[in-house]
Phi, psi and omega in degrees: 000136178252127183254127184235124183277148167217121184218183184165196175264178173302137180049031174286340187110015186305312180299311180304315184289321180294325176286328176297310183297320181289325171297342181266002178118351182288161169267124176254132176235121182255107182310314182301327183287315180302319181298317183298310175312312183288345174252025163283159178306130185091341176284163190293344181255346194302306181306312189291323190287312183300311174305321185287311192267346181089161183280002173289354173274358192267146165276164173312334179276359182098349174283161178284127175278112186297328180294312184296312179301311181298318177300335179267323189275334181282348187285324180213149181303325184294326180286327180292314179301326167305302181307306186307312180294333175286315187259345172301311175311305174301328182288320178294318179297320181291316175300319170305313185298314185294322185287327177296311180301315183292314175304324181289324184272332193212079180300341179260024185292158161251117181255122186258117177256108187273127179201128186294321183251039184296316177296307190294336177267357174085347182290353172296339187284344180280350191262158178273329178223160176225131170258131168248123182265120181232162170195166184295158181304314188298320182296314177306311179297320174299313180289329174293316178300325178292335175278353175097015174265138179286162179306318184295317178299310186291322179296324181290324174287327173296312177305339178270351178264160182297142181297141177310316189298328179290314180307317175317314178309332182268352193280139156281328177226149175232135174243131177255114187265020170292334175281206178278177179304314189291330178290318176298318180295324177294325177292321179294317177306313177300314179293321178298316176300320175288335177284322182297327182281353176259356179300000000 
């Protein structure tokens, strides 16, 4: 089994690339999706996150309001580090469980693990290859705005992440999504073919 990390900055197109790789036959594990699940009531990280950040992050139904949580953790680096420390261990545990399941079913699989802070957390070291998705800052801000983030909110989040130029240094492959979808998919095809040749 070939384990491929997929990371990048806010709104660089990680999920688009992840879905494209899945369409080509890779198994996709989305760390952010696992994190969301684990922060649901009854999830492995729920109690610890509520205890750390207080009940003001909760919606009226008792679920964690992700917008409220984001407004707290993206204000300062230390809060984000605390959240990551609480959520990462159970996310890694679930990733390992899913990868073991995939390996048992399909030993020759290419498993793509998509995670926003893979390099910052050091979990890229668990991967055989690393893809970093990049695009210019203005493109990131434009895409973030389409998701409902203000320019200020987006910039605050980007500032807390490792700069894309720094992330590039860790990459085995870089996908630049500043062009159109066809251009991005062409890059995905090239990388997918190279990954297949390494199975």
